[in-house]
ZASEDO-934454 format. One record per residue (C-alpha): residue number from 0; residue in one letter; x, y, z. Coordinates in steps of 0.05 Angstrom, whole numbers, always signed. Each point is the difference from the previous one (the first is absolute). Example, Ala and Ser with C-alpha at 12.3 -4.5 7.8 and 13.67 -1.06 7.14 Angstrom:
BEGIN
nr->0 rest->A east->+246 north->-90 up->+156
nr->1 rest->S east->+27 north->+69 up->-13
! end
This chain:
BEGIN
nr->0 rest->M east->+45 north->+435 up->+194
nr->1 rest->L east->+42 north->-58 up->-22
nr->2 rest->F east->+50 north->-11 up->+55
nr->3 rest->T east->+3 north->-18 up->+73
nr->4 rest->N east->+45 north->+40 up->+45
nr->5 rest->N east->+61 north->-36 up->-30
nr->6 rest->H east->-7 north->+25 up->-71
nr->7 rest->I east->+19 north->-47 up->-56
nr->8 rest->K east->+63 north->+20 up->-37
nr->9 rest->Y east->+11 north->-7 up->-73
nr->10 rest->L east->+60 north->-44 up->-15
nr->11 rest->G east->-4 north->-15 up->-75
nr->12 rest->A east->-6 north->-63 up->-39
nr->13 rest->A east->+71 north->-23 up->+15
nr->14 rest->V east->-14 north->-11 up->+74
nr->15 rest->L east->-61 north->-42 up->-15
nr->16 rest->L east->+42 north->-43 up->-47
nr->17 rest->I east->+53 north->-11 up->+54
nr->18 rest->T east->-54 north->-18 up->+52
nr->19 rest->V east->-33 north->-49 up->-47
nr->20 rest->I east->+65 north->-35 up->-18
nr->21 rest->A east->+16 north->-9 up->+73
nr->22 rest->H east->-70 north->-25 up->+14
nr->23 rest->S east->-1 north->-49 up->-57
nr->24 rest->G east->+66 north->-34 up->+21
nr->25 rest->C east->+27 north->-50 up->-50
nr->26 rest->K east->-62 north->-7 up->-43
nr->27 rest->D east->+5 north->+7 up->-74
nr->28 rest->P east->-13 north->+76 up->-9
nr->29 rest->G east->-30 north->-11 up->-69
nr->30 rest->R east->-52 north->-49 up->+25
nr->31 rest->A east->-14 north->+41 up->+63
nr->32 rest->K east->-13 north->+62 up->-43
nr->33 rest->E east->-46 north->-38 up->-46
nr->34 rest->K east->-38 north->-29 up->+58
nr->35 rest->H east->-4 north->+57 up->+50
nr->36 rest->L east->+5 north->+66 up->-37
nr->37 rest->I east->-68 north->+34 up->+9
nr->38 rest->S east->-40 north->+23 up->-60
nr->39 rest->F east->-56 north->+52 up->-3
nr->40 rest->R east->-17 north->-12 up->-73
nr->41 rest->A east->-69 north->-30 up->+14
nr->42 rest->F east->-19 north->+60 up->+42
nr->43 rest->N east->+25 north->+57 up->-44
nr->44 rest->G east->-49 north->+58 up->-9
nr->45 rest->I east->-43 north->-17 up->+60
nr->46 rest->N east->-12 north->+61 up->+45
nr->47 rest->Y east->+11 north->-18 up->+73
nr->48 rest->S east->-14 north->+45 up->+61
nr->49 rest->E east->+28 north->-11 up->+69
nr->50 rest->V east->-56 north->-10 up->+50
nr->51 rest->A east->+38 north->-20 up->+63
nr->52 rest->R east->+70 north->+3 up->+29
nr->53 rest->R east->+8 north->-37 up->+65
nr->54 rest->Q east->+50 north->-31 up->+47
nr->55 rest->K east->+1 north->-75 up->+15
nr->56 rest->N east->-46 north->+13 up->+60
nr->57 rest->G east->-53 north->+29 up->-46
nr->58 rest->L east->+8 north->+72 up->+24
nr->59 rest->S east->+15 north->+59 up->-44
nr->60 rest->F east->+22 north->+43 up->+60
nr->61 rest->N east->+59 north->-10 up->+47
nr->62 rest->E east->+10 north->+24 up->+72
nr->63 rest->Y east->+32 north->+65 up->-24
nr->64 rest->G east->-61 north->+20 up->-42
nr->65 rest->Y east->+32 north->-17 up->-67
nr->66 rest->Q east->-53 north->-22 up->-50
nr->67 rest->L east->+15 north->-47 up->-57
nr->68 rest->E east->-45 north->+35 up->-50
nr->69 rest->P east->-21 north->-34 up->-65
nr->70 rest->Q east->+14 north->+49 up->-57
nr->71 rest->W east->+28 north->-35 up->-60
nr->72 rest->K east->-32 north->-10 up->-68
nr->73 rest->M east->+39 north->-39 up->-51
nr->74 rest->K east->+0 north->-44 up->-62
nr->75 rest->F east->+53 north->-44 up->-29
nr->76 rest->V east->+21 north->+23 up->-69
nr->77 rest->S east->+50 north->-56 up->-14
nr->78 rest->D east->+47 north->-46 up->+37
nr->79 rest->D east->+49 north->+58 up->+8
nr->80 rest->S east->-47 north->+59 up->+9
nr->81 rest->V east->-56 north->+20 up->+47
nr->82 rest->S east->-44 north->+62 up->-1
nr->83 rest->I east->-14 north->+32 up->+68
nr->84 rest->F east->-49 north->+58 up->+13
nr->85 rest->S east->+30 north->+65 up->+25
nr->86 rest->P east->-50 north->+38 up->+44
nr->87 rest->T east->+41 north->+64 up->-7
nr->88 rest->K east->+3 north->-2 up->-76
nr->89 rest->N east->-69 north->-33 up->-6
nr->90 rest->T east->+26 north->-48 up->-52
nr->91 rest->F east->+33 north->-69 up->-6
nr->92 rest->I east->+76 north->-2 up->-5
nr->93 rest->N east->+38 north->-59 up->-30
nr->94 rest->F east->+56 north->-30 up->+43
nr->95 rest->P east->+51 north->-53 up->-17
nr->96 rest->L east->-15 north->-67 up->+32
nr->97 rest->T east->+56 north->-47 up->+19
nr->98 rest->R east->-22 north->-72 up->+10
nr->99 rest->G east->+33 north->-50 up->+46
nr->100 rest->Y east->-9 north->-71 up->+25
nr->101 rest->D east->-51 north->-22 up->+53
nr->102 rest->S east->-51 north->+51 up->-26
nr->103 rest->I east->+45 north->+59 up->+19
nr->104 rest->F east->+1 north->+63 up->-41
nr->105 rest->N east->+21 north->+73 up->+4
nr->106 rest->A east->-40 north->+60 up->-23
nr->107 rest->A east->-6 north->+74 up->+20
nr->108 rest->R east->+62 north->-4 up->+44
nr->109 rest->S east->-29 north->-57 up->+43
nr->110 rest->W east->+5 north->-76 up->+6
nr->111 rest->F east->-60 north->-47 up->+3
nr->112 rest->R east->-18 north->-73 up->+1
nr->113 rest->I east->-63 north->-24 up->-33
nr->114 rest->K east->-40 north->-43 up->+48
nr->115 rest->K east->-62 north->-7 up->-44
nr->116 rest->L east->-13 north->+21 up->-72
nr->117 rest->S east->-64 north->-6 up->-40
nr->118 rest->K east->-40 north->+42 up->-48
nr->119 rest->D east->-45 north->+20 up->+58
nr->120 rest->S east->+51 north->+14 up->+56
nr->121 rest->I east->+72 north->+5 up->+21
nr->122 rest->V east->+32 north->-8 up->+68
nr->123 rest->M east->+71 north->+28 up->+5
nr->124 rest->E east->+48 north->-1 up->+59
nr->125 rest->I east->+47 north->+59 up->+8
nr->126 rest->L east->+73 north->-21 up->+5
nr->127 rest->Q east->+56 north->+39 up->+34
nr->128 rest->A east->+71 north->+14 up->-19
nr->129 rest->K east->+52 north->-14 up->+54
nr->130 rest->G east->+70 north->+24 up->-15
nr->131 rest->D east->+21 north->-29 up->-67
nr->132 rest->S east->-53 north->-55 up->-2
nr->133 rest->L east->-75 north->-10 up->-2
nr->134 rest->D east->-36 north->-29 up->+60
nr->135 rest->I east->-41 north->-55 up->-32
nr->136 rest->N east->-35 north->-13 up->+66
nr->137 rest->G east->-43 north->+61 up->-15
nr->138 rest->S east->-25 north->+58 up->+42
nr->139 rest->K east->-66 north->-35 up->+16
nr->140 rest->V east->-37 north->+58 up->-33
nr->141 rest->Y east->-49 north->-20 up->-54
nr->142 rest->M east->-34 north->+39 up->-56
nr->143 rest->L east->-67 north->-25 up->-26
nr->144 rest->F east->-22 north->+21 up->-70
nr->145 rest->Y east->-66 north->-12 up->-35
nr->146 rest->A east->-11 north->+7 up->-74
nr->147 rest->D east->-44 north->+61 up->-14
nr->148 rest->N east->-47 north->-44 up->-41
nr->149 rest->Y east->-6 north->-49 up->+58
nr->150 rest->V east->-17 north->+56 up->+49
nr->151 rest->K east->-53 north->+30 up->-45
nr->152 rest->N east->-33 north->-62 up->-31
nr->153 rest->V east->+9 north->-54 up->+53
nr->154 rest->L east->+5 north->+36 up->+67
nr->155 rest->H east->-46 north->+56 up->-23
nr->156 rest->T east->+36 north->+53 up->+41
nr->157 rest->D east->+58 north->+49 up->-8
nr->158 rest->T east->+71 north->+4 up->+26
nr->159 rest->S east->-14 north->+58 up->+47
nr->160 rest->I east->-46 north->-45 up->+41
nr->161 rest->L east->+47 north->-59 up->-1
nr->162 rest->R east->+58 north->+43 up->+23
nr->163 rest->R east->-34 north->+21 up->+66
nr->164 rest->P east->+34 north->-25 up->+64
nr->165 rest->N east->-35 north->-61 up->+29
nr->166 rest->R east->-29 north->-14 up->+68
nr->167 rest->K east->+65 north->-29 up->+25
nr->168 rest->D east->+36 north->+66 up->-16
nr->169 rest->T east->-55 north->+40 up->+35
nr->170 rest->L east->+5 north->-40 up->+64
nr->171 rest->F east->+76 north->+4 up->-1
nr->172 rest->V east->+1 north->+76 up->-9
nr->173 rest->K east->-54 north->+8 up->+53
nr->174 rest->G east->+46 north->-36 up->+50
nr->175 rest->L east->+60 north->+43 up->-20
nr->176 rest->A east->-40 north->+64 up->+9
nr->177 rest->A east->-24 north->-21 up->+70
nr->178 rest->K east->+72 north->-12 up->+22
nr->179 rest->A east->+25 north->+65 up->-31
nr->180 rest->N east->-54 north->+41 up->+33
nr->181 rest->S east->+14 north->-28 up->+69
nr->182 rest->N east->+75 north->+8 up->-8
nr->183 rest->I east->+29 north->+48 up->-51
nr->184 rest->T east->+66 north->-39 up->-2
nr->185 rest->K east->-42 north->-51 up->-40
nr->186 rest->A east->-17 north->+53 up->-52
nr->187 rest->F east->+2 north->-25 up->-73
nr->188 rest->S east->-4 north->+32 up->-68
nr->189 rest->A east->-69 north->+24 up->-19
nr->190 rest->R east->-27 north->-17 up->-70
nr->191 rest->Q east->-35 north->+68 up->+1
nr->192 rest->P east->+56 north->+39 up->+33
nr->193 rest->V east->-1 north->+58 up->+48
nr->194 rest->Q east->-22 north->+67 up->-30
nr->195 rest->L east->+30 north->+65 up->+23
nr->196 rest->V east->-39 north->+61 up->-22
nr->197 rest->S east->+23 north->+71 up->+13
nr->198 rest->K east->-49 north->+47 up->+35
nr->199 rest->S east->+43 north->+62 up->-14
nr->200 rest->P east->+28 north->+33 up->-63
nr->201 rest->L east->+65 north->+6 up->+37
nr->202 rest->V east->+9 north->-76 up->+4
nr->203 rest->I east->+11 north->-39 up->-64
nr->204 rest->V east->-6 north->-76 up->+0
nr->205 rest->K east->+25 north->-42 up->-58
nr->206 rest->P east->-5 north->-76 up->+2
nr->207 rest->W east->+52 north->-40 up->-37
nr->208 rest->H east->-25 north->-41 up->-58
nr->209 rest->T east->+35 north->-59 up->-34
nr->210 rest->K east->-7 north->-1 up->-75
nr->211 rest->P east->-14 north->-72 up->-23
nr->212 rest->D east->+45 north->-19 up->-58
nr->213 rest->I east->+37 north->-59 up->-30
nr->214 rest->M east->+59 north->+10 up->+48
nr->215 rest->N east->-43 north->-14 up->+61
nr->216 rest->N east->-46 north->-49 up->-36
nr->217 rest->F east->-56 north->+52 up->+5
nr->218 rest->D east->+4 north->-8 up->+76
nr->219 rest->A east->-21 north->+62 up->+39
nr->220 rest->S east->-8 north->-36 up->+67
nr->221 rest->D east->+49 north->+47 up->+35
nr->222 rest->D east->-55 north->+53 up->-1
nr->223 rest->Y east->-38 north->-38 up->+53
nr->224 rest->L east->+56 north->-43 up->+31
nr->225 rest->D east->+40 north->+63 up->+17
nr->226 rest->P east->-44 north->+62 up->-9
nr->227 rest->T east->+46 north->+61 up->-2
nr->228 rest->F east->-17 north->+74 up->+1
nr->229 rest->D east->+39 north->+64 up->-12
nr->230 rest->I east->-28 north->+55 up->+45
nr->231 rest->T east->+20 north->+73 up->-7
nr->232 rest->I east->-18 north->+49 up->+55
nr->233 rest->H east->+4 north->+73 up->-21
nr->234 rest->K east->+11 north->+56 up->+51
nr->235 rest->A east->+29 north->-50 up->+50
nr->236 rest->Y east->+36 north->+25 up->+62
nr->237 rest->K east->+66 north->-16 up->-35
nr->238 rest->D east->+28 north->-39 up->-58
nr->239 rest->F east->+4 north->-75 up->+15
nr->240 rest->Y east->-4 north->-69 up->-33
nr->241 rest->Y east->-18 north->-64 up->+36
nr->242 rest->S east->-13 north->-71 up->-26
nr->243 rest->F east->-37 north->-47 up->+46
nr->244 rest->E east->-51 north->-56 up->+3
nr->245 rest->I east->-66 north->+4 up->+37
nr->246 rest->C east->-55 north->-49 up->+15
nr->247 rest->V east->-72 north->+22 up->-13
nr->248 rest->D east->-48 north->-40 up->+44
nr->249 rest->D east->-71 north->-19 up->-17
nr->250 rest->K east->-25 north->+66 up->+31
nr->251 rest->G east->+45 north->+42 up->-44
nr->252 rest->Q east->+48 north->+18 up->+56
nr->253 rest->M east->+74 north->+8 up->-17
nr->254 rest->H east->+54 north->-36 up->+39
nr->255 rest->F east->+74 north->+13 up->-11
nr->256 rest->T east->+37 north->-65 up->-14
nr->257 rest->R east->+71 north->+13 up->-24
nr->258 rest->P east->+46 north->+49 up->-38
nr->259 rest->L east->+18 north->-18 up->-72
nr->260 rest->V east->+72 north->+24 up->+4
nr->261 rest->G east->+62 north->-31 up->+32
nr->262 rest->F east->+41 north->+29 up->+56
nr->263 rest->M east->+63 north->-44 up->+1
nr->264 rest->G east->-9 north->-16 up->+74
nr->265 rest->D east->-9 north->+73 up->+22
nr->266 rest->E east->-55 north->-11 up->+51
nr->267 rest->G east->-3 north->+74 up->+18
nr->268 rest->A east->-12 north->+22 up->-71
nr->269 rest->E east->-52 north->-55 up->-10
nr->270 rest->K east->-38 north->+20 up->+62
nr->271 rest->A east->+0 north->+74 up->-20
nr->272 rest->Y east->-24 north->-18 up->-70
nr->273 rest->M east->-56 north->-43 up->+26
nr->274 rest->Q east->-24 north->+53 up->+49
nr->275 rest->A east->-1 north->+53 up->-55
nr->276 rest->A east->-37 north->-46 up->-49
nr->277 rest->Q east->-52 north->-20 up->+52
nr->278 rest->S east->-10 north->+74 up->+17
nr->279 rest->I east->-14 north->+14 up->-74
nr->280 rest->M east->-49 north->-58 up->-3
nr->281 rest->N east->-36 north->+23 up->+63
nr->282 rest->S east->-5 north->+72 up->-23
nr->283 rest->Y east->+0 north->+14 up->-75
nr->284 rest->L east->-24 north->-68 up->-23
nr->285 rest->Q east->-51 north->-9 up->+55
nr->286 rest->Y east->-33 north->+67 up->-13
nr->287 rest->Y east->+7 north->+8 up->-76
nr->288 rest->L east->-14 north->-70 up->-26
nr->289 rest->K east->-63 north->-41 up->-6
nr->290 rest->V east->+22 north->-72 up->+12
nr->291 rest->V east->-41 north->-58 up->-29
nr->292 rest->P east->+23 north->-68 up->+26
nr->293 rest->G east->+16 north->-57 up->-48
nr->294 rest->S east->-45 north->-60 up->-12
nr->295 rest->T east->+2 north->-68 up->-33
nr->296 rest->L east->-62 north->-36 up->-26
nr->297 rest->G east->-42 north->+50 up->+38
nr->298 rest->F east->+35 north->-10 up->+67
nr->299 rest->V east->+31 north->+64 up->+27
nr->300 rest->H east->+66 north->-14 up->+35
nr->301 rest->A east->+66 north->+29 up->+23
nr->302 rest->S east->+54 north->+8 up->-53
nr->303 rest->T east->+65 north->+38 up->-9
nr->304 rest->V east->+19 north->+56 up->-48
nr->305 rest->S east->+66 north->+35 up->-16
nr->306 rest->L east->+4 north->+76 up->+3
nr->307 rest->H east->+51 north->+49 up->-27
nr->308 rest->V east->-19 north->+67 up->+32
nr->309 rest->E east->+32 north->+65 up->-22
nr->310 rest->G east->-11 north->+65 up->+36
nr->311 rest->K east->+11 north->+66 up->-35
nr->312 rest->A east->+3 north->+63 up->+43
nr->313 rest->A east->-32 north->+65 up->-23
nr->314 rest->A east->+44 north->+42 up->-44
nr->315 rest->K east->+38 north->+53 up->+40
! end
């Protein structure tokens, strides 16, 4: 998962050029380019794997349960091309690389600033696009890469071990879980989300799945940030369709939280909708679903899920 909640937008090389010109003021652009334009030539062909992605405070989790997960594998091919591993295609894909001043570059629809670069490791800060310019102050999210050779022959370990959340993450999540379980209004997204399993052939449950691809930077985080299910109930008392959010507490109990449709200020219609949706939750869903609560780093806790429930009456 590459982004924080404010996803980085792709602006194109022209925007970076405008930003750099404004930043450099009246300096001679020829000399500035010669002095500051970053080069990856000395590091071409080295396989790097991301081993950590953290905020400035050292945490990879935030208070909403979002995890900055290290996933990237890459190698610089030239000063204008980088090869990044695609987990869905199980192969490396070449992307154009646009270089800028102050160690800034663009690749795979994202902007970065190099903080440290060596044959053993790389530290990159994720930059964010704001309007028609680039925020050079940075997002304060950092990606740490180690060269595969360094991991194997110097550290004598593997990337799967290095990528594990640290003790600081564990203590932070433990505190969040304690708050959520004492007050469900403090619920947060579960890294291992709620599971809803049908106990009847008349009830069909289909979870939504995000397909990681280049358009979302191989980011499927919505699957746990906002778990969503389509539920079809056959032989219902009548035809109906309701969309609503529930909170599943650490005991697996369901609590109605809000409808997922608008009512344009019609309080009567909203109240009737909520009563009907809660009735469906307390009857059909309560009796025909096995509910497994969500958890993060082994801590079971309250979290929310979105439901789209369709009832189909028996054929007349």
